[in-house]
matplotlib code that plots the C-alpha trace (Angstrom):
import matplotlib.pyplot as plt

x = [96.0, 93.7, 90.8, 92.4, 95.7, 94.0, 92.0, 95.1, 97.0, 94.2, 94.4, 97.8, 98.0, 95.0, 96.9, 100.1, 98.0, 96.7, 92.8, 89.6, 87.5, 85.4, 87.4, 88.6, 84.6, 84.6, 87.2, 85.6, 82.2, 80.7, 78.1, 79.6, 82.5, 81.6, 81.9, 85.5, 85.4, 84.4, 87.0, 89.6, 88.9, 88.6, 84.6, 84.1, 86.0, 87.5, 86.3, 88.2, 87.1, 88.0, 91.1, 92.0, 90.0, 92.8, 95.8, 94.4, 93.8, 96.0, 99.4, 100.4, 101.6, 99.1, 101.5, 101.5, 98.4, 98.8, 102.7, 102.6, 106.4, 105.7, 104.6, 102.5, 100.4, 100.6, 104.4, 105.8, 109.0, 111.0, 114.8, 118.3, 120.5, 122.7, 122.6, 120.7, 118.3, 114.8, 114.8, 117.8, 115.9, 112.8, 114.8, 116.2, 112.9, 111.1, 113.7, 113.8, 109.7, 110.1, 112.0, 109.8, 106.6, 108.2, 108.4, 105.0, 102.8, 105.4, 106.0, 102.2, 102.4, 105.1, 103.8, 105.2, 102.6, 102.8, 102.4, 98.4, 99.4, 102.0, 104.5, 104.3, 105.7, 103.9, 105.5, 103.7, 105.8, 105.5, 107.9, 110.4, 114.1, 114.5, 110.9, 112.7, 116.1, 113.9, 112.0, 115.0, 116.5, 113.5, 113.1, 116.9, 115.7, 112.6, 113.9, 117.2, 119.6, 122.4, 125.6, 125.8, 122.7, 124.2, 124.7, 121.3, 119.2, 118.5, 117.1, 114.8, 113.3, 112.7, 112.1, 110.0, 108.5, 107.5, 109.7, 111.9, 115.5, 117.4, 121.2, 121.3, 123.7, 122.4, 123.4, 126.1, 124.6, 121.6, 122.1, 118.9, 114.7, 111.7, 108.9, 105.1, 102.8, 99.4, 100.3, 104.1, 107.2, 110.3, 113.7, 116.7, 120.4, 123.4, 125.9, 129.1, 128.0, 130.8, 129.8, 128.6, 126.6, 124.7, 123.8, 122.7, 120.8, 118.7, 117.9, 116.9, 114.4, 113.3, 111.7, 109.7, 108.4, 107.2, 106.1, 104.7, 101.1, 101.6, 104.3, 104.7, 108.5, 109.4, 109.9, 113.2, 115.7, 119.6, 121.4, 122.8, 123.3, 122.7, 120.1, 117.5, 113.7, 112.1, 110.7, 114.7, 115.8, 113.6, 114.6, 118.1, 117.9, 116.5, 118.6, 121.5, 119.7, 119.0, 122.6, 124.6, 121.8, 123.3, 123.4, 126.1, 128.2, 128.6, 131.1, 133.8, 133.4, 133.4, 134.6, 134.5, 137.9, 140.3, 142.4, 141.8, 144.0, 142.7, 138.9, 139.7, 141.6, 138.9, 135.8, 137.3, 137.9, 134.6, 133.0, 134.8, 133.7, 129.9, 130.1, 128.9, 130.5, 132.8, 130.7, 127.5, 129.3, 130.2, 126.7, 125.2, 127.8, 126.8, 123.1, 123.6, 125.3, 129.0, 130.4, 130.1, 129.1, 132.1, 134.1, 132.6, 132.9, 136.2, 137.6, 139.7, 136.7, 139.5, 140.6, 137.4, 137.5, 134.2, 133.1, 134.5, 133.3, 136.8, 134.9, 137.1, 135.2, 135.1, 133.4, 130.2, 127.2, 125.5, 123.2, 119.5, 118.6, 118.1, 114.5, 113.9, 116.4, 114.1, 111.2, 112.4, 114.4, 111.0, 108.3, 111.2, 110.6, 107.1, 106.6, 104.8, 107.8, 110.6, 114.2, 115.0, 112.0, 114.0, 117.2, 116.4, 114.3, 117.5, 119.5, 121.7, 123.1, 121.4, 125.1, 125.0, 121.7, 122.5, 126.3, 123.6, 121.4, 124.7, 126.4, 122.9, 122.8, 119.8, 118.9, 118.8, 115.7, 115.4, 115.9, 119.6]
y = [46.9, 46.1, 48.9, 48.7, 49.9, 52.4, 53.5, 53.4, 55.4, 58.2, 58.6, 58.7, 61.5, 63.2, 63.5, 64.2, 67.1, 67.6, 67.5, 65.9, 64.1, 66.6, 67.9, 65.7, 64.7, 68.2, 68.3, 65.6, 66.3, 63.8, 65.0, 62.9, 62.1, 58.7, 58.0, 58.9, 56.8, 53.7, 54.7, 54.5, 51.3, 49.6, 49.4, 51.2, 51.1, 54.9, 55.1, 55.9, 59.4, 59.8, 58.3, 61.3, 63.6, 62.2, 62.7, 66.8, 67.5, 65.7, 66.1, 63.0, 61.2, 58.6, 55.4, 56.6, 55.1, 52.4, 51.2, 47.4, 47.9, 51.1, 51.5, 54.5, 54.8, 50.8, 49.9, 51.2, 51.4, 50.8, 52.3, 51.6, 54.0, 57.1, 60.1, 60.3, 63.1, 62.5, 63.5, 60.9, 58.2, 59.1, 58.8, 55.5, 54.2, 54.9, 52.5, 50.2, 50.3, 49.3, 46.4, 45.0, 46.2, 44.1, 40.6, 41.0, 41.5, 39.2, 36.3, 35.5, 35.0, 32.6, 30.6, 32.2, 32.9, 34.5, 32.0, 32.3, 33.0, 35.2, 34.0, 36.4, 36.5, 36.8, 40.1, 43.5, 47.0, 45.9, 42.8, 42.2, 42.0, 38.3, 37.7, 38.7, 37.2, 33.8, 34.1, 34.2, 31.2, 29.6, 30.3, 29.2, 26.0, 26.0, 26.4, 24.5, 26.7, 25.3, 26.5, 29.4, 30.6, 33.9, 31.4, 30.4, 32.9, 34.4, 31.2, 30.2, 33.3, 33.2, 29.6, 28.7, 32.6, 33.8, 37.0, 38.3, 38.8, 41.7, 42.4, 45.7, 48.8, 51.0, 54.6, 55.6, 55.4, 53.5, 49.5, 48.1, 48.4, 46.1, 46.1, 45.4, 44.9, 43.6, 40.5, 40.9, 41.4, 42.6, 42.8, 45.3, 44.7, 46.9, 44.4, 45.9, 46.5, 43.9, 40.6, 41.0, 44.0, 42.8, 39.7, 41.4, 43.9, 41.2, 39.6, 42.8, 43.5, 40.3, 41.1, 43.9, 42.0, 39.3, 41.6, 44.7, 44.4, 44.4, 47.0, 48.9, 50.4, 53.9, 54.9, 55.6, 54.3, 55.0, 51.5, 50.2, 47.2, 48.4, 51.4, 52.6, 53.3, 50.4, 48.8, 48.7, 47.6, 45.0, 44.1, 44.1, 41.5, 39.4, 39.8, 38.8, 35.7, 34.9, 34.9, 34.2, 32.1, 30.4, 27.0, 27.9, 29.6, 27.6, 25.6, 28.5, 27.9, 30.6, 34.2, 36.0, 34.9, 36.4, 39.2, 42.3, 40.9, 37.5, 38.9, 40.8, 37.3, 35.2, 37.9, 38.2, 34.5, 33.9, 36.4, 35.2, 31.4, 33.3, 35.7, 38.6, 41.7, 41.0, 44.6, 42.5, 39.7, 41.1, 43.1, 39.3, 37.8, 40.8, 40.0, 36.7, 37.4, 36.1, 39.6, 42.7, 45.9, 47.1, 44.9, 45.2, 48.7, 48.6, 47.1, 48.8, 49.6, 49.5, 45.9, 44.7, 42.9, 43.0, 46.8, 48.6, 49.1, 47.6, 45.0, 43.0, 43.4, 39.5, 38.8, 40.4, 38.6, 38.9, 41.6, 40.9, 37.3, 34.3, 34.0, 37.6, 36.8, 33.7, 35.2, 38.2, 35.4, 33.5, 36.0, 37.4, 34.1, 34.2, 37.1, 39.1, 41.4, 42.7, 42.2, 45.9, 46.6, 44.9, 45.9, 49.3, 48.8, 47.3, 50.4, 47.2, 47.1, 44.2, 42.3, 43.2, 41.3, 38.3, 38.1, 38.8, 35.6, 33.4, 34.9, 33.0, 30.0, 31.3, 29.8, 33.0, 33.8, 32.7, 36.8, 36.6]
z = [47.2, 50.0, 51.0, 54.6, 53.5, 51.3, 54.0, 56.6, 54.3, 53.8, 57.8, 58.1, 55.7, 57.4, 60.9, 59.5, 57.9, 61.0, 59.9, 61.3, 60.0, 59.5, 57.9, 55.5, 54.8, 53.8, 51.6, 50.2, 49.6, 51.8, 54.4, 57.3, 59.1, 58.8, 55.6, 56.4, 59.6, 57.1, 54.6, 57.2, 58.9, 55.7, 55.8, 52.8, 49.4, 47.8, 44.4, 42.0, 41.2, 45.6, 44.9, 42.4, 44.7, 47.6, 45.7, 44.3, 48.2, 50.2, 48.0, 47.5, 44.5, 43.2, 44.2, 47.9, 47.4, 45.1, 46.0, 47.8, 49.0, 50.7, 54.8, 55.4, 58.9, 59.4, 60.9, 64.2, 64.7, 67.8, 66.8, 68.8, 68.6, 69.5, 68.8, 65.5, 64.6, 63.6, 59.8, 59.7, 61.1, 59.4, 55.7, 57.0, 58.5, 54.7, 53.5, 55.4, 55.4, 51.7, 52.4, 55.0, 52.7, 50.1, 52.3, 52.9, 49.7, 47.7, 50.8, 50.0, 46.8, 46.6, 49.5, 52.3, 54.5, 58.2, 60.9, 62.2, 65.9, 67.2, 70.6, 73.6, 76.7, 80.1, 81.1, 82.2, 82.7, 86.2, 86.2, 88.1, 86.3, 87.8, 86.0, 82.4, 82.9, 83.7, 80.9, 79.0, 80.6, 79.4, 75.9, 75.5, 76.9, 74.9, 71.1, 72.1, 71.6, 73.6, 75.1, 72.6, 72.0, 70.2, 67.1, 66.5, 67.8, 64.5, 62.9, 65.7, 65.4, 61.8, 61.4, 64.5, 65.1, 61.7, 62.8, 59.4, 60.4, 58.4, 58.8, 56.7, 56.3, 58.3, 59.2, 61.7, 64.6, 64.3, 66.0, 65.2, 65.0, 65.7, 63.3, 64.5, 61.7, 61.9, 59.7, 60.6, 63.1, 61.7, 63.5, 61.5, 62.9, 61.7, 60.3, 60.7, 65.0, 66.9, 66.8, 70.7, 69.8, 66.9, 68.7, 71.8, 69.7, 68.4, 71.5, 72.8, 69.7, 70.2, 73.7, 72.5, 69.7, 72.1, 74.5, 72.1, 73.3, 76.7, 76.8, 73.5, 73.7, 72.5, 68.7, 69.8, 72.7, 73.3, 72.4, 75.6, 77.4, 80.9, 82.0, 80.3, 81.2, 82.9, 79.8, 78.4, 81.6, 81.3, 77.5, 78.3, 81.1, 79.0, 76.3, 78.4, 80.0, 76.4, 75.2, 78.2, 80.4, 84.0, 82.6, 80.0, 82.1, 85.0, 82.8, 83.5, 87.2, 89.4, 89.3, 93.1, 93.9, 90.9, 90.8, 88.4, 85.0, 85.6, 85.4, 82.6, 80.5, 81.4, 80.6, 77.1, 76.3, 77.7, 75.8, 72.7, 73.3, 73.9, 71.1, 73.3, 74.6, 78.1, 79.1, 78.6, 80.3, 83.8, 84.1, 83.8, 86.1, 88.3, 87.9, 88.5, 92.0, 90.3, 91.1, 92.8, 91.4, 92.7, 91.3, 88.0, 87.8, 88.4, 85.5, 82.8, 80.0, 77.4, 78.5, 77.5, 74.3, 71.9, 72.7, 70.1, 66.3, 64.9, 62.7, 59.8, 56.8, 55.8, 59.2, 58.2, 58.1, 54.6, 53.7, 54.4, 54.9, 53.3, 53.6, 52.5, 49.5, 48.8, 48.8, 46.1, 44.2, 43.8, 43.2, 40.3, 38.7, 39.1, 37.0, 40.5, 40.1, 37.9, 38.8, 37.9, 40.3, 43.2, 42.4, 42.9, 46.4, 47.4, 45.9, 44.2, 40.8, 38.8, 39.5, 43.0, 43.0, 41.4, 44.2, 47.2, 45.7, 45.7, 48.8, 50.4, 48.4, 46.4, 42.3, 40.8, 39.2, 35.3, 34.8, 35.5]

ax = plt.figure().add_subplot(projection="3d")
ax.plot(x, y, z, "-o")
ax.set_aspect("equal")
plt.show()
Protein backbone atom coordinates (compact mmCIF):
# COMPACT_ATOMS: atom_id res chain seq x y z
CA UNK A 1 0.00 0.00 0.00
CA UNK A 2 1.24 3.48 -0.78
CA UNK A 3 1.68 6.16 1.85
CA UNK A 4 -0.98 8.24 0.10
CA UNK A 5 -3.62 5.50 0.29
CA UNK A 6 -3.05 4.81 3.99
CA UNK A 7 -3.24 8.52 4.70
CA UNK A 8 -6.46 8.80 2.71
CA UNK A 9 -8.03 5.98 4.71
CA UNK A 10 -7.00 7.52 8.01
CA UNK A 11 -8.60 10.80 6.88
CA UNK A 12 -11.78 8.99 5.80
CA UNK A 13 -12.11 7.32 9.20
CA UNK A 14 -11.34 10.55 11.05
CA UNK A 15 -14.11 12.34 9.19
CA UNK A 16 -16.50 9.42 9.66
CA UNK A 17 -15.83 9.58 13.43
CA UNK A 18 -16.33 13.40 13.26
CA UNK A 19 -12.86 14.07 14.64
CA UNK A 20 -10.74 17.11 13.84
CA UNK A 21 -7.04 16.86 12.98
CA UNK A 22 -6.31 18.25 16.46
CA UNK A 23 -8.43 15.46 17.96
CA UNK A 24 -6.51 12.84 16.01
CA UNK A 25 -3.16 14.37 16.97
CA UNK A 26 -4.09 13.98 20.64
CA UNK A 27 -5.20 10.36 20.10
CA UNK A 28 -1.90 9.51 18.40
CA UNK A 29 0.23 11.53 20.82
CA UNK A 30 1.50 13.95 18.16
CA UNK A 31 2.57 17.45 19.18
CA UNK A 32 0.44 19.22 16.59
CA UNK A 33 -2.11 18.68 13.83
CA UNK A 34 0.48 19.35 11.10
CA UNK A 35 1.74 15.80 11.54
CA UNK A 36 -1.78 14.47 10.95
CA UNK A 37 -2.13 16.72 7.90
CA UNK A 38 1.17 15.40 6.49
CA UNK A 39 0.02 11.80 6.99
CA UNK A 40 -3.36 12.42 5.37
CA UNK A 41 -1.83 14.04 2.29
CA UNK A 42 0.80 11.32 1.92
CA UNK A 43 3.72 13.65 2.69
CA UNK A 44 4.69 11.58 5.75
CA UNK A 45 4.80 7.82 6.14
CA UNK A 46 2.93 6.01 8.88
CA UNK A 47 5.17 3.83 11.04
CA UNK A 48 4.19 0.29 11.97
CA UNK A 49 3.52 1.39 15.56
CA UNK A 50 1.32 4.25 14.33
CA UNK A 51 -0.63 1.87 12.12
CA UNK A 52 -1.31 -0.37 15.13
CA UNK A 53 -2.39 2.74 17.03
CA UNK A 54 -4.77 3.66 14.19
CA UNK A 55 -6.38 0.22 14.41
CA UNK A 56 -6.85 0.64 18.16
CA UNK A 57 -7.91 4.30 18.35
CA UNK A 58 -10.07 4.42 15.22
CA UNK A 59 -11.64 1.02 15.88
CA UNK A 60 -11.00 -0.40 12.42
CA UNK A 61 -9.53 -3.74 11.33
CA UNK A 62 -5.99 -3.73 10.02
CA UNK A 63 -7.08 -4.71 6.51
CA UNK A 64 -9.09 -1.47 6.29
CA UNK A 65 -5.71 0.26 6.00
CA UNK A 66 -3.79 -2.43 4.12
CA UNK A 67 -6.23 -4.10 1.68
CA UNK A 68 -5.57 -2.79 -1.85
CA UNK A 69 -8.93 -4.18 -3.02
CA UNK A 70 -10.93 -1.53 -1.23
CA UNK A 71 -12.03 2.04 -1.83
CA UNK A 72 -12.19 4.18 1.29
CA UNK A 73 -12.16 7.95 1.15
CA UNK A 74 -10.98 7.93 -2.47
CA UNK A 75 -13.59 6.97 -5.01
CA UNK A 76 -16.45 9.38 -5.66
CA UNK A 77 -19.59 7.71 -6.99
CA UNK A 78 -22.64 9.11 -8.72
CA UNK A 79 -25.53 6.62 -8.79
CA UNK A 80 -28.60 6.45 -11.05
CA UNK A 81 -31.32 4.80 -9.00
CA UNK A 82 -35.00 4.70 -8.24
CA UNK A 83 -36.24 4.27 -4.67
CA UNK A 84 -33.02 2.82 -3.24
CA UNK A 85 -32.32 3.76 0.38
CA UNK A 86 -28.98 5.18 1.50
CA UNK A 87 -28.01 2.08 3.52
CA UNK A 88 -28.69 -0.33 0.65
CA UNK A 89 -26.93 1.94 -1.82
CA UNK A 90 -23.92 2.20 0.48
CA UNK A 91 -23.80 -1.59 0.79
CA UNK A 92 -23.68 -2.02 -2.96
CA UNK A 93 -21.18 0.82 -3.32
CA UNK A 94 -18.77 -1.05 -1.06
CA UNK A 95 -19.01 -4.14 -3.27
CA UNK A 96 -18.56 -2.12 -6.45
CA UNK A 97 -15.64 -0.29 -4.88
CA UNK A 98 -13.82 -3.58 -4.33
CA UNK A 99 -14.10 -4.53 -8.01
CA UNK A 100 -12.84 -1.15 -9.15
CA UNK A 101 -10.05 -1.12 -6.56
CA UNK A 102 -8.94 -4.61 -7.61
CA UNK A 103 -8.72 -3.50 -11.24
CA UNK A 104 -6.80 -0.38 -10.22
CA UNK A 105 -4.31 -2.41 -8.19
CA UNK A 106 -3.81 -5.29 -10.63
CA UNK A 107 -3.93 -3.63 -14.06
CA UNK A 108 -0.49 -1.92 -13.75
CA UNK A 109 1.06 -5.19 -12.57
CA UNK A 110 0.04 -6.92 -15.81
CA UNK A 111 1.02 -4.07 -18.13
CA UNK A 112 -2.38 -2.35 -18.41
CA UNK A 113 -1.55 1.20 -17.33
CA UNK A 114 -4.27 3.83 -16.97
CA UNK A 115 -4.27 6.62 -19.61
CA UNK A 116 -1.82 9.41 -18.90
CA UNK A 117 -4.38 12.11 -19.72
CA UNK A 118 -8.14 12.36 -19.36
CA UNK A 119 -10.54 13.60 -22.01
CA UNK A 120 -12.99 16.35 -21.08
CA UNK A 121 -15.93 18.09 -22.69
CA UNK A 122 -15.73 21.87 -22.88
CA UNK A 123 -19.04 22.32 -21.06
CA UNK A 124 -20.00 23.99 -17.79
CA UNK A 125 -23.13 24.00 -15.65
CA UNK A 126 -24.51 27.03 -17.49
CA UNK A 127 -23.92 25.61 -20.98
CA UNK A 128 -26.98 25.47 -23.21
CA UNK A 129 -28.76 22.20 -23.82
CA UNK A 130 -27.98 22.72 -27.51
CA UNK A 131 -24.28 22.78 -26.61
CA UNK A 132 -24.61 19.41 -24.87
CA UNK A 133 -26.38 17.95 -27.90
CA UNK A 134 -23.71 19.33 -30.21
CA UNK A 135 -21.03 17.76 -27.99
CA UNK A 136 -22.81 14.41 -28.31
CA UNK A 137 -22.96 14.71 -32.10
CA UNK A 138 -19.26 15.57 -32.23
CA UNK A 139 -18.39 12.64 -29.98
CA UNK A 140 -20.11 10.24 -32.38
CA UNK A 141 -18.27 11.73 -35.36
CA UNK A 142 -14.84 11.87 -33.69
CA UNK A 143 -14.92 8.25 -32.56
CA UNK A 144 -16.58 6.86 -35.68
CA UNK A 145 -19.59 5.35 -33.92
CA UNK A 146 -21.57 5.21 -37.17
CA UNK A 147 -25.33 5.04 -37.61
CA UNK A 148 -25.99 2.88 -34.54
CA UNK A 149 -23.72 4.37 -31.83
CA UNK A 150 -25.20 2.25 -29.02
CA UNK A 151 -23.51 -0.87 -30.39
CA UNK A 152 -19.93 0.38 -30.13
CA UNK A 153 -20.14 2.93 -27.31
CA UNK A 154 -18.84 0.72 -24.48
CA UNK A 155 -15.88 -0.44 -26.59
CA UNK A 156 -14.93 3.15 -27.45
CA UNK A 157 -15.13 4.14 -23.78
CA UNK A 158 -12.81 1.29 -22.78
CA UNK A 159 -10.43 1.26 -25.73
CA UNK A 160 -10.10 4.96 -26.58
CA UNK A 161 -10.88 6.69 -23.29
CA UNK A 162 -9.52 4.14 -20.81
CA UNK A 163 -12.80 4.05 -18.86
CA UNK A 164 -13.53 0.78 -17.07
CA UNK A 165 -17.06 -0.31 -18.06
CA UNK A 166 -18.64 -3.05 -15.96
CA UNK A 167 -21.95 -4.79 -16.62
CA UNK A 168 -23.21 -5.82 -13.20
CA UNK A 169 -26.08 -7.54 -11.40
CA UNK A 170 -27.14 -4.57 -9.27
CA UNK A 171 -29.69 -4.33 -6.48
CA UNK A 172 -33.23 -3.66 -7.66
CA UNK A 173 -33.65 0.02 -8.44
CA UNK A 174 -30.00 0.68 -9.25
CA UNK A 175 -29.49 1.50 -12.93
CA UNK A 176 -25.82 2.41 -12.97
CA UNK A 177 -23.06 4.64 -11.68
CA UNK A 178 -20.02 6.67 -12.58
CA UNK A 179 -16.94 6.50 -10.36
CA UNK A 180 -14.02 8.92 -10.31
CA UNK A 181 -10.64 8.00 -8.82
CA UNK A 182 -7.44 10.03 -9.05
CA UNK A 183 -6.05 7.56 -11.60
CA UNK A 184 -9.09 5.75 -13.01
CA UNK A 185 -12.63 6.35 -14.26
CA UNK A 186 -15.26 3.62 -14.15
CA UNK A 187 -18.89 3.16 -15.16
CA UNK A 188 -21.21 0.44 -13.86
CA UNK A 189 -24.38 -0.51 -15.72
CA UNK A 190 -27.16 -2.81 -14.47
CA UNK A 191 -27.15 -5.46 -17.16
CA UNK A 192 -30.71 -6.63 -16.41
CA UNK A 193 -32.25 -3.39 -17.62
CA UNK A 194 -33.71 -3.42 -21.12
CA UNK A 195 -31.10 -2.68 -23.78
CA UNK A 196 -32.37 0.81 -24.54
CA UNK A 197 -32.13 1.87 -20.92
CA UNK A 198 -28.68 0.30 -20.51
CA UNK A 199 -27.39 2.27 -23.47
CA UNK A 200 -28.93 5.51 -22.25
CA UNK A 201 -27.43 5.00 -18.77
CA UNK A 202 -24.04 4.32 -20.35
CA UNK A 203 -24.09 7.51 -22.44
CA UNK A 204 -25.43 9.49 -19.46
CA UNK A 205 -22.61 8.29 -17.19
CA UNK A 206 -20.09 9.03 -19.94
CA UNK A 207 -21.17 12.67 -19.75
CA UNK A 208 -20.48 12.72 -16.00
CA UNK A 209 -17.03 11.21 -16.49
CA UNK A 210 -16.16 13.78 -19.19
CA UNK A 211 -17.44 16.76 -17.15
CA UNK A 212 -16.64 15.65 -13.59
CA UNK A 213 -14.18 18.43 -12.80
CA UNK A 214 -16.37 21.19 -14.26
CA UNK A 215 -19.66 20.01 -12.72
CA UNK A 216 -19.33 17.11 -10.25
CA UNK A 217 -22.57 15.10 -10.19
CA UNK A 218 -24.67 14.37 -7.13
CA UNK A 219 -23.92 11.18 -5.22
CA UNK A 220 -27.38 9.87 -6.07
CA UNK A 221 -29.87 10.86 -8.78
CA UNK A 222 -33.19 9.59 -10.06
CA UNK A 223 -32.87 7.44 -13.20
CA UNK A 224 -34.77 9.52 -15.77
CA UNK A 225 -34.35 10.19 -19.49
CA UNK A 226 -35.79 13.69 -19.05
CA UNK A 227 -35.89 16.14 -16.16
CA UNK A 228 -33.66 16.40 -13.11
CA UNK A 229 -31.40 19.28 -12.12
CA UNK A 230 -29.51 21.24 -14.76
CA UNK A 231 -26.47 18.94 -14.81
CA UNK A 232 -28.73 15.92 -15.26
CA UNK A 233 -30.62 17.65 -18.05
CA UNK A 234 -27.33 18.42 -19.80
CA UNK A 235 -26.30 14.77 -19.35
CA UNK A 236 -29.61 13.57 -20.81
CA UNK A 237 -29.31 15.85 -23.83
CA UNK A 238 -25.74 14.67 -24.43
CA UNK A 239 -26.74 11.01 -24.06
CA UNK A 240 -29.66 11.39 -26.47
CA UNK A 241 -27.45 13.01 -29.09
CA UNK A 242 -24.79 10.31 -28.74
CA UNK A 243 -27.29 7.47 -29.19
CA UNK A 244 -29.55 9.22 -31.70
CA UNK A 245 -27.43 11.67 -33.72
CA UNK A 246 -29.33 13.78 -36.24
CA UNK A 247 -27.39 12.17 -39.08
CA UNK A 248 -28.66 8.72 -38.04
CA UNK A 249 -32.27 9.90 -37.78
CA UNK A 250 -32.30 11.59 -41.18
CA UNK A 251 -32.49 8.27 -43.00
CA UNK A 252 -35.88 7.51 -41.43
CA UNK A 253 -37.65 10.47 -43.02
CA UNK A 254 -40.05 13.05 -41.57
CA UNK A 255 -42.33 12.67 -38.56
CA UNK A 256 -44.56 15.74 -38.54
CA UNK A 257 -47.46 14.46 -40.62
CA UNK A 258 -47.84 10.97 -39.14
CA UNK A 259 -50.98 9.79 -37.38
CA UNK A 260 -50.74 8.66 -33.79
CA UNK A 261 -50.83 5.01 -34.80
CA UNK A 262 -48.14 5.47 -37.44
CA UNK A 263 -46.02 7.59 -35.09
CA UNK A 264 -46.03 4.81 -32.49
CA UNK A 265 -45.23 2.15 -35.09
CA UNK A 266 -42.34 4.13 -36.51
CA UNK A 267 -41.01 5.09 -33.07
CA UNK A 268 -40.91 1.43 -32.06
CA UNK A 269 -39.27 0.34 -35.32
CA UNK A 270 -36.61 3.07 -35.25
CA UNK A 271 -35.95 2.56 -31.53
CA UNK A 272 -35.34 -1.14 -32.21
CA UNK A 273 -32.88 -0.28 -34.96
CA UNK A 274 -30.97 2.26 -32.85
CA UNK A 275 -31.10 0.10 -29.68
CA UNK A 276 -32.75 2.87 -27.65
CA UNK A 277 -36.10 3.22 -25.89
CA UNK A 278 -39.05 4.53 -27.86
CA UNK A 279 -39.66 7.08 -25.13
CA UNK A 280 -36.14 8.49 -25.37
CA UNK A 281 -36.48 8.64 -29.15
CA UNK A 282 -39.66 10.70 -29.06
CA UNK A 283 -38.10 13.33 -26.79
CA UNK A 284 -34.99 13.43 -28.98
CA UNK A 285 -37.28 14.17 -31.93
CA UNK A 286 -38.89 16.96 -29.93
CA UNK A 287 -35.46 18.45 -29.19
CA UNK A 288 -34.63 18.36 -32.91
CA UNK A 289 -37.93 20.03 -33.81
CA UNK A 290 -39.12 16.91 -35.67
CA UNK A 291 -42.08 16.25 -33.36
CA UNK A 292 -44.28 18.69 -31.46
CA UNK A 293 -44.20 18.38 -27.64
CA UNK A 294 -47.99 18.04 -27.50
CA UNK A 295 -47.87 15.15 -29.96
CA UNK A 296 -45.09 13.43 -28.00
CA UNK A 297 -47.07 13.74 -24.76
CA UNK A 298 -50.21 12.37 -26.39
CA UNK A 299 -48.63 9.07 -27.45
CA UNK A 300 -49.77 6.19 -25.21
CA UNK A 301 -46.87 5.08 -23.01
CA UNK A 302 -48.04 1.46 -23.00
CA UNK A 303 -47.74 1.30 -26.79
CA UNK A 304 -44.08 2.37 -26.80
CA UNK A 305 -41.58 -0.51 -26.78
CA UNK A 306 -38.31 -1.06 -24.91
CA UNK A 307 -39.44 0.99 -21.92
CA UNK A 308 -40.17 -1.81 -19.46
CA UNK A 309 -38.16 -4.47 -17.66
CA UNK A 310 -39.06 -7.48 -19.80
CA UNK A 311 -35.46 -8.60 -20.27
CA UNK A 312 -34.69 -11.84 -22.09
CA UNK A 313 -32.06 -13.78 -20.12
CA UNK A 314 -30.18 -14.94 -23.21
CA UNK A 315 -29.86 -11.36 -24.45
CA UNK A 316 -28.04 -10.11 -21.35
CA UNK A 317 -24.52 -8.76 -21.81
CA UNK A 318 -21.85 -10.91 -20.16
CA UNK A 319 -21.08 -10.02 -16.54
CA UNK A 320 -18.37 -7.37 -16.03
CA UNK A 321 -16.28 -6.77 -19.19
CA UNK A 322 -13.55 -8.39 -21.23
CA UNK A 323 -10.77 -5.91 -20.23
CA UNK A 324 -11.67 -6.42 -16.56
CA UNK A 325 -11.66 -10.20 -16.86
CA UNK A 326 -8.41 -10.17 -18.88
CA UNK A 327 -6.66 -8.26 -16.10
CA UNK A 328 -7.91 -10.72 -13.49
CA UNK A 329 -6.78 -13.72 -15.56
CA UNK A 330 -3.32 -12.24 -16.17
CA UNK A 331 -2.97 -11.34 -12.49
CA UNK A 332 -3.85 -14.88 -11.41
CA UNK A 333 -1.50 -16.35 -13.98
CA UNK A 334 1.29 -14.01 -12.87
CA UNK A 335 0.88 -14.86 -9.19
CA UNK A 336 -0.29 -11.36 -8.21
CA UNK A 337 -3.53 -12.64 -6.71
CA UNK A 338 -4.95 -16.05 -5.89
CA UNK A 339 -7.73 -17.70 -7.82
CA UNK A 340 -9.86 -18.08 -4.72
CA UNK A 341 -9.46 -14.45 -3.74
CA UNK A 342 -10.70 -13.35 -7.14
CA UNK A 343 -13.65 -15.74 -6.91
CA UNK A 344 -14.50 -14.36 -3.46
CA UNK A 345 -14.12 -10.79 -4.66
CA UNK A 346 -16.68 -11.39 -7.42
CA UNK A 347 -18.90 -13.56 -5.20
CA UNK A 348 -18.51 -16.49 -7.61
CA UNK A 349 -17.53 -20.11 -7.22
CA UNK A 350 -14.35 -21.27 -8.92
CA UNK A 351 -16.52 -23.04 -11.50
CA UNK A 352 -18.50 -19.83 -12.12
CA UNK A 353 -15.23 -17.97 -12.56
CA UNK A 354 -14.11 -20.45 -15.20
CA UNK A 355 -17.42 -19.91 -17.01
CA UNK A 356 -16.91 -16.13 -16.82
CA UNK A 357 -13.48 -16.37 -18.45
CA UNK A 358 -14.89 -18.62 -21.17
CA UNK A 359 -17.85 -16.29 -21.82
CA UNK A 360 -15.43 -13.43 -22.48
CA UNK A 361 -13.15 -15.59 -24.61
CA UNK A 362 -10.29 -15.21 -22.13
CA UNK A 363 -7.77 -18.02 -21.74
CA UNK A 364 -8.10 -19.65 -18.33
CA UNK A 365 -5.31 -18.98 -15.84
CA UNK A 366 -3.10 -22.00 -15.08
CA UNK A 367 -4.78 -22.50 -11.69
CA UNK A 368 -8.03 -23.38 -13.43
